[in-house]
C-alpha positions in Angstrom: 18.6 47.5 178.9 18.9 44.9 181.6 15.8 44.4 184.0 15.5 42.7 187.3 12.8 40.5 188.8 11.0 42.2 191.7 8.6 40.6 194.2 6.0 42.0 196.6 5.5 39.9 199.8 2.7 40.6 202.4 2.5 39.5 206.0 -1.2 39.6 207.0 -0.5 39.1 210.6 1.9 42.0 210.7 0.1 44.0 208.1 3.4 44.7 206.3 4.5 44.4 202.8 8.0 44.3 201.3 8.9 44.9 197.7 12.2 44.8 195.9 14.6 42.9 193.6 14.9 39.2 194.2 18.2 38.2 195.9 19.6 35.9 198.5 19.9 38.7 201.1 16.2 39.7 200.6 15.1 36.1 200.9 17.1 35.5 204.2 15.8 38.9 205.7 12.2 38.0 204.9 12.5 34.5 206.3 13.8 35.9 209.5 11.5 38.8 210.0 8.3 37.8 208.2 8.3 34.0 207.8 4.6 33.9 207.2 4.6 36.5 204.4 3.1 35.4 201.0 4.1 36.3 197.5 1.3 38.4 196.0 2.9 39.4 192.7 6.2 39.8 190.7 7.3 42.1 187.9 10.4 43.0 185.9 11.9 46.5 185.7 14.9 48.2 184.4 15.3 50.7 187.1 14.3 51.3 190.8 11.7 54.1 189.9 10.2 52.1 187.1 9.9 49.2 189.5 8.1 51.3 192.2 5.8 52.9 189.6 4.8 49.4 188.4 4.2 48.2 192.0 2.2 51.3 192.8 -0.1 50.6 189.9 -0.5 46.9 190.9 -1.5 48.0 194.5 -3.7 50.9 193.4 -1.5 53.5 195.0 -1.5 55.9 191.9 1.7 57.7 190.9 5.0 57.0 192.5 6.8 60.2 193.4 10.6 59.7 193.3 12.6 61.0 196.2 13.7 64.6 195.3 17.3 64.9 194.8 17.9 61.1 194.5 18.7 59.9 190.9 17.0 56.8 189.7 19.2 53.7 189.7 19.3 51.7 186.4 20.1 48.1 186.8 23.4 46.8 185.2 24.3 43.6 183.4 26.3 42.6 186.3 23.3 42.8 188.5 21.1 41.0 186.2 23.8 38.2 185.9 24.1 38.0 189.6 20.2 37.7 190.0 20.0 35.0 187.2 22.6 33.1 188.9 20.7 33.2 192.2 17.4 32.2 190.5 18.9 29.0 189.1 19.7 27.7 192.6 16.9 29.6 194.6 14.8 27.3 196.9 11.1 27.2 196.2 9.3 30.2 197.7 7.2 29.2 200.6 4.3 31.4 199.3 4.1 29.1 196.2 4.7 25.7 198.1 2.1 23.1 197.0 0.9 25.1 194.0 0.9 23.6 190.4 2.7 25.4 187.6 -0.5 26.9 186.4 -1.6 28.1 189.8 1.9 29.7 190.2 1.6 31.5 186.8 -1.9 32.7 187.7 -1.0 33.9 191.2 1.9 35.8 189.9 -0.1 37.4 187.0 2.2 35.6 184.4 -0.3 33.5 182.6 -0.4 35.7 179.5 3.3 36.0 179.3 3.6 32.3 179.5 1.0 31.8 176.7 2.8 34.3 174.4 6.2 32.5 175.0 4.8 29.0 174.5 3.0 30.0 171.2 6.3 31.6 170.1 8.3 28.5 171.2 10.6 31.0 173.0 12.5 28.5 175.2 14.6 31.3 177.1 11.4 33.3 177.9 9.7 30.1 179.2 12.7 29.3 181.4 12.7 32.8 182.8 8.9 32.6 183.6 9.5 29.2 185.4 12.4 30.6 187.5 10.2 33.4 188.5 7.6 30.9 189.6 10.2 29.2 191.6 9.8 25.9 189.7 12.2 23.1 190.5 14.1 22.0 187.4 12.4 24.5 185.0 14.2 23.0 182.0 12.2 19.9 182.6 8.9 21.6 182.5 9.7 23.9 179.5 11.2 21.0 177.4 8.1 18.8 178.1 5.8 21.6 176.8 8.0 22.2 173.8 8.3 18.5 172.8 4.5 18.3 172.6 3.0 21.8 172.6 -0.4 20.9 171.1 -1.1 18.6 174.2 -0.8 21.6 176.3 -3.0 23.8 174.0 -0.3 25.6 172.1 -0.5 24.1 168.6 0.0 26.5 165.8 -2.1 26.9 162.6 -1.4 24.0 160.3 -0.1 21.7 163.0 -2.0 18.4 163.7 -2.5 19.6 167.3 -5.9 18.0 167.8 -4.8 14.6 166.8 -1.9 14.8 169.1 -4.1 15.8 171.9 -6.5 13.0 171.2 -3.8 10.4 171.4 -2.9 12.0 174.8 -6.5 11.8 175.8 -6.9 8.1 175.2 -3.5 7.1 176.5 -5.1 7.3 179.9 -7.3 4.2 179.1 -5.7 2.3 182.0 -7.5 4.7 184.4 -10.7 2.9 183.6 -13.9 4.5 185.0 -12.3 7.6 186.1 -11.3 8.5 182.4 -14.2 10.8 181.4 -13.7 12.8 184.7 -9.9 13.1 184.5 -10.1 14.2 180.9 -12.6 17.1 181.2 -9.8 19.7 180.7 -8.3 17.6 177.8 -11.6 17.5 176.0 -12.2 21.2 176.3 -8.6 21.9 175.1 -9.2 19.5 172.2 -12.3 21.3 171.1 -10.4 24.5 171.1 -8.1 22.9 168.6 -11.0 21.6 166.6 -12.6 24.9 166.5 -9.5 26.5 165.0 -9.0 24.0 162.3 -12.8 23.4 161.5 -12.5 19.6 161.7 -15.8 17.9 160.9 -17.5 15.6 163.4 -17.1 12.7 160.9 -13.3 13.1 160.6 -12.9 13.5 164.4 -15.2 10.6 165.3 -13.1 8.4 162.8 -10.0 9.5 164.7 -11.6 9.1 168.1 -12.8 5.5 167.4 -9.5 4.5 165.9 -7.6 5.7 169.1 -10.1 4.2 171.5 -9.8 0.8 169.6 -5.9 0.9 169.8 -6.2 1.8 173.5 -8.9 -0.9 174.2 -11.1 1.6 176.2 -13.9 -0.2 177.9 -17.3 0.1 176.3 -18.8 2.0 179.2 -16.0 4.5 179.4 -16.0 4.8 175.6 -19.7 5.8 175.5 -19.5 8.4 178.2 -16.3 10.0 176.8 -17.6 10.1 173.3 -20.9 11.6 174.3 -19.1 14.2 176.5 -16.7 15.1 173.7 -19.5 15.3 171.1 -21.5 17.8 173.2 -18.4 20.0 173.6 -17.7 19.6 169.8 -21.0 20.9 169.0 -20.8 23.8 171.4 -17.4 24.8 170.1 -18.2 24.8 166.5 -21.7 26.2 167.0 
């Protein structure tokens, strides 16, 4: 059954909200009437009543009561095709302007869906999520993640994800003194991989030293980076 992407926008100054399927007309109307409205959440639904009930749940309104005598409208394949065509050319949403991809996913409540799609290597689902986040050139983002999923924390059991992540970690050697700070996230993600694969510190340290040697990381940076990662390593593996 086809479903459509819906969005809820809220204008704080006017204290008004608007909810409905994404479309060119809705975007133009909002830009004209509520140009300062911000996007609060998005969801998919297969019918009007289903969408309204889901939005009521998100807003804490309880149960949605359909209008008596008005049949539910179930969306058609033609409506979905029209919306998907618009999403491919839709300008970036002002409510998401300046946000990173992760910030958009978090704001729209899509982070869990993205994680599931990335672990499943479901390119179409990932593209759909990027379009829902109004990401420019979603194919570039998705294909980058799928080319090296372990670097982004999506390695599967049996993959050498931690080694790939380690290489990415030390590839920033040219950043010099800023290296340890800029790789705080990478170090934590790396240790999540280590925790799943039960890699020993000896094996990891061998790989770490080899990669740092190959990247010619300065002695001072090397010591700080190694100490920070070892602390996280011990914490991750107990």
